[in-house]
All heavy atoms as an XYZ file, in Angstrom:
665
protein
N      34.936     47.155    140.591
C      36.100     47.432    139.767
C      37.207     46.495    140.153
O      37.946     45.829    139.471
C      36.481     48.811    139.819
C      37.785     49.078    139.079
S      38.207     50.910    138.861
C      38.808     51.426    140.397
N      37.553     46.523    141.560
C      38.700     45.749    142.189
C      38.415     44.172    141.894
O      39.464     43.613    141.520
C      38.822     45.981    143.610
C      39.214     47.401    143.901
O      39.867     48.027    143.042
O      38.963     47.865    145.074
N      37.166     43.772    142.061
C      36.940     42.315    141.836
C      37.073     41.880    140.352
O      37.574     40.872    140.044
C      35.556     41.986    142.266
C      35.297     42.251    143.791
C      34.868     43.670    144.159
O      34.594     44.359    143.205
O      34.959     43.966    145.290
N      36.782     42.885    139.522
C      36.811     42.696    138.025
C      38.333     42.464    137.736
O      38.736     41.577    137.066
C      36.301     43.780    137.323
O      34.913     43.927    137.701
C      36.348     43.483    135.814
N      39.122     43.375    138.177
C      40.660     43.433    137.935
C      41.284     42.250    138.600
O      42.295     41.588    137.991
C      41.344     44.687    138.278
C      42.774     44.680    138.085
C      40.738     45.847    137.502
N      40.904     41.750    139.645
C      41.302     40.541    140.389
C      41.098     39.343    139.409
O      41.923     38.412    139.565
C      40.632     40.361    141.617
N      40.044     39.272    138.669
C      39.908     38.202    137.829
C      41.158     38.091    136.782
O      41.644     36.890    136.636
C      38.741     38.381    136.879
C      37.312     38.098    137.521
C      36.232     38.377    136.553
C      37.252     36.608    138.072
N      41.750     39.241    136.414
C      42.806     39.171    135.520
C      44.128     38.999    136.285
O      44.971     38.136    135.881
C      42.948     40.575    134.741
C      44.068     40.664    133.828
C      41.702     40.633    133.875
N      44.325     39.760    137.386
C      45.535     39.737    138.094
C      45.767     38.434    138.832
O      46.846     37.917    138.947
C      45.581     40.911    139.082
C      45.822     42.236    138.472
C      45.858     43.420    139.515
N      46.881     43.049    140.491
C      48.128     43.557    140.277
N      48.463     44.184    139.257
N      49.002     43.233    141.332
N      44.580     37.882    139.460
C      44.879     36.713    140.347
C      44.358     35.462    139.948
O      44.736     34.297    140.117
C      44.203     37.081    141.773
C      44.779     38.341    142.351
C      44.002     38.686    143.596
O      42.885     38.136    143.946
O      44.258     39.924    144.072
N      43.353     35.619    138.919
C      42.614     34.190    138.390
C      43.217     33.810    137.181
O      42.737     32.827    136.643
C      41.082     34.467    138.322
C      40.365     34.810    139.644
C      40.509     33.731    140.628
O      40.390     32.605    140.462
N      40.785     34.178    141.939
N      44.050     34.607    136.562
C      44.571     34.204    135.213
C      43.918     34.437    133.952
O      44.249     34.013    132.916
N      42.650     35.142    134.106
C      41.993     35.415    132.909
C      42.649     36.576    132.016
O      43.455     37.485    132.597
C      40.666     36.153    133.304
C      39.550     34.997    133.833
C      39.572     34.698    135.147
C      38.802     34.396    132.945
C      38.653     33.838    135.568
C      37.749     33.513    133.376
C      37.765     33.132    134.707
O      36.848     32.290    135.261
N      42.531     36.552    130.743
C      42.941     37.649    130.033
C      41.994     38.795    130.112
O      40.750     38.549    130.359
C      43.252     37.259    128.481
O      41.880     37.017    127.899
N      42.473     39.941    129.750
C      41.533     41.148    129.854
C      40.217     41.011    128.948
O      39.203     41.018    129.307
C      42.374     42.370    129.618
C      41.299     43.648    129.457
C      43.254     42.779    130.619
N      40.582     40.535    127.686
C      39.355     40.329    126.752
C      38.384     39.295    127.302
O      37.229     39.281    127.141
C      39.998     39.833    125.441
C      41.366     40.458    125.474
C      41.705     40.376    126.865
N      38.960     38.104    127.736
C      38.105     37.032    128.364
C      37.258     37.635    129.516
O      36.076     37.311    129.592
C      38.952     35.905    128.830
C      39.526     35.048    127.819
C      40.529     33.959    128.429
O      41.116     34.226    129.511
O      40.675     32.953    127.794
N      37.915     38.270    130.543
C      37.201     38.835    131.571
C      36.123     39.734    131.259
O      34.953     39.807    131.756
C      38.194     39.390    132.691
N      36.493     40.741    130.335
C      35.602     41.739    129.928
C      34.387     41.186    129.236
O      33.202     41.525    129.529
C      36.246     42.635    128.937
N      34.586     40.058    128.383
C      33.458     39.389    127.743
C      32.591     38.677    128.670
O      31.396     38.878    128.571
C      34.087     38.457    126.673
C      32.815     37.841    125.878
C      33.551     36.839    124.800
C      32.305     36.273    124.013
N      32.917     35.354    122.940
N      33.128     37.995    129.643
C      32.400     37.217    130.663
C      31.535     38.142    131.497
O      30.375     37.839    132.012
C      33.271     36.307    131.337
O      34.053     36.976    132.234
N      32.068     39.429    131.808
C      31.251     40.279    132.595
C      30.464     41.329    131.972
O      29.706     42.059    132.387
C      32.321     41.015    133.459
C      33.168     40.218    134.548
C      34.198     40.959    135.057
C      32.230     39.645    135.522
N      30.562     41.365    130.485
C      29.766     42.131    129.676
C      30.146     43.590    129.738
O      29.301     44.441    129.667
N      31.498     43.862    129.885
C      31.982     45.223    129.867
C      32.985     45.477    128.685
O      33.439     44.413    128.163
C      32.594     45.680    131.255
C      33.915     44.671    131.527
C      31.645     45.610    132.344
C      34.675     45.180    132.728
N      33.154     46.631    128.468
C      34.040     47.013    127.388
C      35.553     46.580    127.709
O      35.931     46.781    128.743
C      34.024     48.462    126.787
N      36.321     46.000    126.777
C      37.579     45.587    126.995
C      38.470     46.812    127.366
O      39.279     46.771    128.264
C      38.110     44.862    125.699
O      37.274     43.929    125.396
C      39.592     44.367    125.969
N      38.301     47.820    126.652
C      39.163     49.139    126.864
C      38.864     49.602    128.395
O      39.883     50.131    128.957
C      38.926     50.215    125.838
C      37.606     50.753    125.744
O      36.725     50.090    126.162
N      37.510     51.904    125.216
N      37.815     49.485    128.787
C      37.347     49.985    130.218
C      38.162     49.073    131.157
O      38.855     49.582    132.177
C      35.919     49.933    130.468
C      35.627     50.448    131.930
S      33.883     50.693    132.174
C      33.619     52.065    130.971
N      38.228     47.784    130.968
C      38.824     46.864    131.922
C      40.367     47.180    131.924
O      41.082     47.105    132.945
C      38.540     45.362    131.537
C      39.164     44.388    132.534
C      38.962     44.674    133.927
C      38.646     43.010    132.238
N      40.914     47.427    130.693
C      42.360     47.763    130.616
C      42.694     49.005    131.389
O      43.743     49.135    132.123
C      42.806     48.093    129.055
C      43.117     46.814    128.262
C      42.358     46.380    127.186
C      44.296     46.049    128.650
C      42.664     45.230    126.533
C      44.632     44.865    127.996
C      43.865     44.482    126.890
O      44.183     43.463    126.254
N      41.782     50.093    131.354
C      41.845     51.264    132.109
C      41.888     50.971    133.543
O      42.626     51.586    134.457
C      41.013     52.270    131.662
C      41.094     52.921    130.411
C      40.112     53.888    130.008
C      40.231     54.489    128.604
N      39.193     55.380    128.237
N      40.866     50.121    133.961
C      40.866     49.794    135.357
C      42.037     49.089    135.899
O      42.608     49.383    137.047
C      39.574     48.938    135.818
C      38.219     49.604    135.443
C      37.996     50.935    135.425
C      36.907     48.961    135.544
N      36.686     51.121    135.160
C      35.999     50.007    135.407
C      36.599     47.643    135.643
C      34.710     49.716    135.379
C      35.262     47.421    135.606
C      34.254     48.428    135.455
N      42.560     48.075    135.072
C      43.760     47.441    135.505
C      44.925     48.303    135.489
O      45.617     48.160    136.555
C      43.909     46.253    134.395
C      45.150     45.406    134.746
C      45.340     44.276    133.703
C      46.451     43.349    134.093
N      47.789     44.097    134.202
N      45.048     49.131    134.596
C      46.208     50.165    134.627
C      46.187     51.069    135.871
O      47.224     51.266    136.512
C      46.138     51.020    133.294
C      47.286     51.855    133.127
C      47.237     52.674    131.707
O      47.147     51.995    130.802
O      47.067     53.908    131.856
N      44.983     51.408    136.287
C      44.885     52.252    137.410
C      45.202     51.476    138.722
O      46.079     52.076    139.582
C      43.460     52.760    137.581
C      43.172     53.677    138.650
C      41.743     54.187    138.743
C      41.580     55.264    139.870
N      40.875     54.643    140.978
N      44.658     50.452    138.898
C      45.047     49.539    140.084
C      46.511     49.078    140.097
O      47.180     49.148    141.020
C      44.005     48.336    140.054
C      42.596     48.856    140.434
C      44.489     47.279    141.162
C      41.686     47.748    140.423
N      47.112     48.674    138.937
C      48.518     48.450    138.829
C      49.303     49.642    139.369
O      50.306     49.510    140.039
C      48.969     48.057    137.471
C      48.352     46.625    137.019
O      48.028     45.935    137.976
O      48.418     46.295    135.861
N      48.996     50.814    138.848
C      49.725     51.994    139.129
C      49.472     52.302    140.687
O      50.540     52.691    141.272
C      49.234     53.332    138.396
N      48.439     52.094    141.269
C      48.245     52.370    142.680
C      49.068     51.283    143.550
O      49.678     51.662    144.462
C      46.715     52.131    142.988
C      45.869     53.297    142.689
C      44.448     53.082    143.016
O      44.047     52.017    143.574
O      43.569     54.100    142.579
N      49.028     50.090    143.074
C      49.884     49.015    143.784
C      51.385     49.229    143.619
O      52.075     48.978    144.509
C      49.490     47.611    143.243
C      47.968     47.158    143.538
C      47.752     45.858    142.786
C      47.845     47.005    145.045
N      51.731     49.810    142.588
C      53.194     50.039    142.403
C      53.575     51.437    143.086
O      54.776     51.770    142.958
C      53.531     50.096    140.901
C      53.386     48.767    140.181
C      53.623     48.846    138.762
O      54.040     49.839    138.214
O      53.232     47.803    138.124
N      52.617     52.234    143.655
C      52.940     53.376    144.192
C      53.117     54.579    143.324
O      53.791     55.610    143.765
N      52.700     54.492    142.097
C      52.971     55.606    141.170
C      51.891     56.608    141.198
O      52.098     57.797    140.808
C      52.910     54.889    139.699
C      53.957     53.950    139.338
C      53.962     53.546    137.844
C      55.208     52.575    137.607
N      55.042     51.985    136.257
N      50.707     56.277    141.744
C      49.751     57.233    141.988
C      49.282     57.336    143.454
O      49.412     56.246    144.083
C      48.482     57.178    141.072
C      48.865     57.280    139.628
C      47.824     55.723    141.225
N      48.675     58.302    143.862
C      48.244     58.399    145.296
C      46.760     57.937    145.304
O      46.027     58.295    144.475
C      48.179     59.770    145.800
C      49.809     60.478    145.785
C      49.526     61.916    146.225
C      50.586     59.742    146.736
N      46.542     57.189    146.373
C      45.118     56.796    146.486
C      44.371     57.905    147.348
O      45.084     58.787    147.825
C      45.054     55.515    147.420
C      45.554     54.331    146.476
C      45.851     55.523    148.636
N      43.098     57.728    147.384
C      42.239     58.961    148.041
C      42.917     59.270    149.373
O      42.890     60.506    149.656
C      40.876     58.499    148.092
C      39.945     59.562    148.671
C      38.876     59.958    147.620
O      38.943     59.329    146.517
O      38.291     60.848    147.921
N      43.010     58.339    150.349
C      43.638     58.637    151.603
C      44.889     59.393    151.661
O      45.160     60.362    152.364
C      43.809     57.344    152.409
C      42.408     56.609    152.811
O      41.419     57.307    152.693
O      42.387     55.525    153.268
N      45.825     58.984    150.668
C      47.066     59.578    150.632
C      46.884     61.026    150.013
O      47.721     61.975    150.605
C      47.996     58.856    149.699
C      48.379     57.506    150.283
C      49.124     56.723    149.217
O      48.811     56.600    148.049
O      49.974     55.928    149.838
N      46.016     61.369    149.139
C      45.658     62.672    148.605
C      45.220     63.538    149.800
O      45.608     64.759    149.897
C      44.749     62.566    147.602
C      45.279     62.372    146.210
C      44.217     62.784    145.126
N      44.826     62.023    143.992
C      44.277     60.972    143.402
N      43.126     60.451    143.775
N      44.782     60.377    142.305
N      44.285     62.974    150.536
C      43.749     63.900    151.688
C      44.798     64.135    152.704
O      44.944     65.277    153.110
C      42.696     63.056    152.309
N      45.778     63.162    153.038
C      46.746     63.388    153.925
C      47.796     64.458    153.324
O      48.186     65.373    154.178
C      47.552     62.092    154.330
C      48.627     62.316    155.229
C      49.394     61.040    155.782
O      49.296     60.080    154.894
O      50.067     61.190    156.759
N      48.225     64.331    152.144
C      48.989     65.259    151.543
C      48.453     66.670    151.596
O      49.125     67.636    151.852
C      49.275     64.863    150.109
C      50.291     65.722    149.318
C      51.654     65.823    150.009
C      50.381     65.120    147.917
N      47.153     66.838    151.325
C      46.564     68.064    151.230
C      46.579     68.698    152.801
O      46.865     69.866    152.943
C      45.066     67.970    150.874
C      44.339     69.305    150.711
C      42.925     69.043    150.217
C      42.148     70.484    150.133
N      40.846     70.329    149.519
N      46.361     67.883    153.759
C      46.367     68.244    155.241
C      47.697     68.688    155.447
O      47.892     69.779    156.152
C      45.799     67.273    156.008
C      45.748     67.519    157.528
C      45.437     66.408    158.338
N      46.464     65.293    158.309
C      47.681     65.367    158.911
N      47.934     66.504    159.697
N      48.438     64.372    158.836
N      48.657     67.943    155.156
C      50.113     68.301    155.419
C      50.682     69.497    154.749
O      51.317     70.297    155.419
C      51.007     67.186    155.147
C      50.922     65.798    155.928
C      51.689     64.615    155.420
C      51.258     66.132    157.427
N      50.237     69.742    153.650
C      50.567     71.012    152.941
C      50.067     72.168    153.593
O      50.672     73.267    153.799
C      50.218     70.950    151.487
C      51.095     70.055    150.526
C      50.596     70.110    149.142
N      51.576     69.344    148.350
C      51.265     68.804    147.116
N      50.038     69.036    146.580
N      52.048     68.205    146.459
N      48.778     72.061    154.069
C      48.146     73.178    154.679
C      48.883     73.492    156.041
O      49.097     74.538    156.431
C      46.589     72.874    155.014
C      45.889     73.901    155.660
C      44.440     73.507    155.913
C      43.659     74.575    156.722
N      42.292     74.168    157.046
N      49.219     72.412    156.734
C      49.950     72.594    158.069
C      51.329     73.138    157.769
O      51.665     73.960    158.654
C      50.033     71.103    158.694
C      50.659     71.152    160.113
C      50.748     69.827    160.640
O      49.895     68.882    160.378
O      51.606     69.607    161.579
N      52.053     72.692    156.780
C      53.226     73.328    156.491
C      53.156     74.805    156.321
O      53.928     75.661    156.789
C      54.008     72.562    155.293
C      55.103     73.395    154.757
C      54.462     71.165    155.701
N      52.214     75.138    155.544
C      52.031     76.538    155.143
C      51.679     77.386    156.463
O      52.273     78.484    156.612
C      50.760     76.791    154.228
C      50.422     78.151    153.755
C      49.290     78.218    152.840
C      48.923     79.640    152.395
N      47.751     79.703    151.474
N      50.864     76.823    157.324
C      50.433     77.482    158.594
C      51.737     77.637    159.464
O      51.946     78.720    160.134
C      49.428     76.773    159.392
C      48.060     76.901    158.729
C      46.941     75.987    159.433
O      47.355     75.162    160.254
O      45.842     76.082    158.831
N      52.538     76.503    159.564
C      53.818     76.512    160.327
C      54.782     77.598    159.769
O      55.475     78.166    160.615
C      54.359     75.220    160.411
C      53.557     74.118    161.222
C      54.138     72.661    161.023
C      53.637     74.544    162.597
N      54.853     77.664    158.563
C      55.843     78.727    157.921
C      55.336     80.091    158.244
O      56.267     81.076    158.660
C      55.909     78.437    156.389
C      56.737     77.296    155.996
C      56.951     77.328    154.542
N      57.709     76.139    154.130
C      57.683     75.453    153.103
N      56.921     75.762    152.097
N      58.473     74.471    152.837
N      54.040     80.436    158.293
C      53.546     81.665    158.615
C      53.848     81.889    160.065
O      54.290     83.196    160.429
C      52.027     81.761    158.333
C      51.704     81.807    156.923
S      49.982     82.084    156.368
C      48.967     81.941    157.851
N      53.573     80.914    160.953
C      53.861     81.109    162.406
C      55.257     81.363    162.646
O      55.712     82.250    163.558
C      53.399     79.918    163.217
C      51.945     79.742    163.251
C      51.464     78.408    163.935
O      52.311     77.756    164.318
O      50.256     78.159    163.904
N      56.154     80.742    161.903
C      57.603     80.875    162.070
C      58.009     82.309    161.634
O      58.827     82.965    162.400
C      58.382     79.916    161.140
C      59.866     80.027    161.294
C      60.405     78.997    160.260
C      61.984     79.429    159.973
N      62.527     78.610    158.896
N      57.467     82.908    160.625
C      57.751     84.244    160.171
C      57.276     85.222    161.290
O      57.963     86.154    161.533
C      57.132     84.497    158.805
C      57.819     83.973    157.604
C      59.205     84.330    157.604
O      59.480     85.547    157.640
O      60.089     83.506    157.424
N      56.082     84.861    161.823
C      55.614     85.926    162.927
C      56.424     85.913    164.010
O      56.860     86.891    164.593
C      54.148     85.494    163.320
C      53.155     85.747    162.094
C      53.692     86.168    164.583
C      51.721     85.085    162.328
N      57.011     84.689    164.442
C      57.803     84.653    165.646
C      59.223     85.248    165.320
O      59.757     85.865    166.242
C      58.126     83.151    166.005
C      56.814     82.431    166.591
C      57.218     80.949    166.790
C      56.590     83.062    167.884
N      59.637     85.176    164.086
C      60.958     85.858    163.744
C      60.697     87.321    163.846
O      61.675     88.055    164.393
C      61.334     85.460    162.336
C      62.090     84.154    162.177
C      62.234     83.623    160.786
C      63.250     84.413    160.027
N      63.473     83.902    158.586
N      59.625     87.873    163.403
C      59.527     89.283    163.501
C      59.303     89.811    164.796
O      59.744     90.773    165.288
C      58.258     89.625    162.588
C      58.513     89.476    161.052
C      57.303     89.804    160.264
C      57.635     89.659    158.735
N      56.359     89.744    157.918
N      58.478     89.071    165.665
C      58.360     89.338    166.983
C      59.611     89.347    167.783
O      59.858     90.211    168.639
C      57.242     88.289    167.530
N      60.454     88.313    167.539
C      61.739     88.324    168.453
C      62.664     89.429    167.881
O      63.281     89.968    168.703
C      62.495     87.001    168.125
O      62.846     86.874    166.838
N      62.694     89.883    166.560
C      63.374     91.021    166.134
C      62.913     92.160    166.772
O      63.582     93.079    167.275
C      63.381     91.027    164.655
N      61.625     92.373    166.958
C      61.038     93.536    167.579
C      61.445     93.727    169.123
O      61.824     94.768    169.459
C      59.429     93.578    167.389
C      58.763     94.558    168.214
C      58.654     95.820    167.600
C      58.141     94.350    169.367
C      58.022     96.916    168.412
C      57.464     95.335    170.110
C      57.480     96.602    169.506
N      61.307     92.505    169.770
C      61.518     92.568    171.169
C      63.015     92.780    171.476
O      63.465     93.357    172.388
C      61.170     91.384    171.845
C      59.580     91.420    171.927
C      58.681     90.358    171.426
C      58.987     92.401    172.793
C      57.361     90.458    171.568
C      57.650     92.427    172.945
C      56.830     91.472    172.314
N      63.912     92.237    170.499
C      65.309     92.463    170.562
C      65.728     93.882    170.453
O      66.564     94.472    171.226
C      66.136     91.567    169.539
N      65.009     94.681    169.552
C      65.245     96.123    169.441
C      64.817     96.859    170.579
O      65.453     97.813    171.097
C      64.476     96.604    168.263
C      65.102     96.390    166.950
C      64.283     97.022    165.829
C      64.880     96.743    164.473
N      63.918     97.327    163.395
N      63.663     96.463    171.155
C      63.117     97.054    172.349
C      63.913     96.930    173.629
O      64.127     97.812    174.536
C      61.734     96.509    172.649
C      60.667     96.907    171.657
C      60.363     98.428    171.628
O      60.246     99.039    172.835
O      60.289     98.931    170.554
N      64.611     95.726    173.697
C      65.420     95.591    174.897
C      66.753     96.412    174.886
O      67.435     96.514    175.874
C      65.837     94.077    175.021
C      64.486     93.224    175.331
S      64.799     91.534    175.512
C      65.521     91.425    177.263
N      67.147     96.670    173.698
C      68.473     97.549    173.644
C      68.358     98.972    174.023
O      67.877     99.688    174.248
C      68.960     97.429    172.143
C      69.521     96.116    171.793
C      70.147     96.164    170.349
C      70.582     94.759    169.950
N      71.206     94.917    168.693
C-alpha cells in the first residue's frame, strides 16, 4: 500500500495512471492515499500511537484510583491521630 501511494505522492503519477498500471481499482488507491495523507498530516493515529494512548489512559485511570485511596487513607489517619 505504501509503495503504491508513493507512486502518486513521489513519482508524479496520477491516481488513475498508478491504479491502472498496478491493476487495482482507482477508488481503492484514492482511499489508500487519503489514509496515508491523513497519517502524515497527523489527523489520525497510527497503530503505535493508538497502543500508547490506550496504555496511557489505563495508567491515568490506575493513578486516579490510587490517588483516591491515598486521600481516603490520609483522612482516616488524620481522624485517628486527633
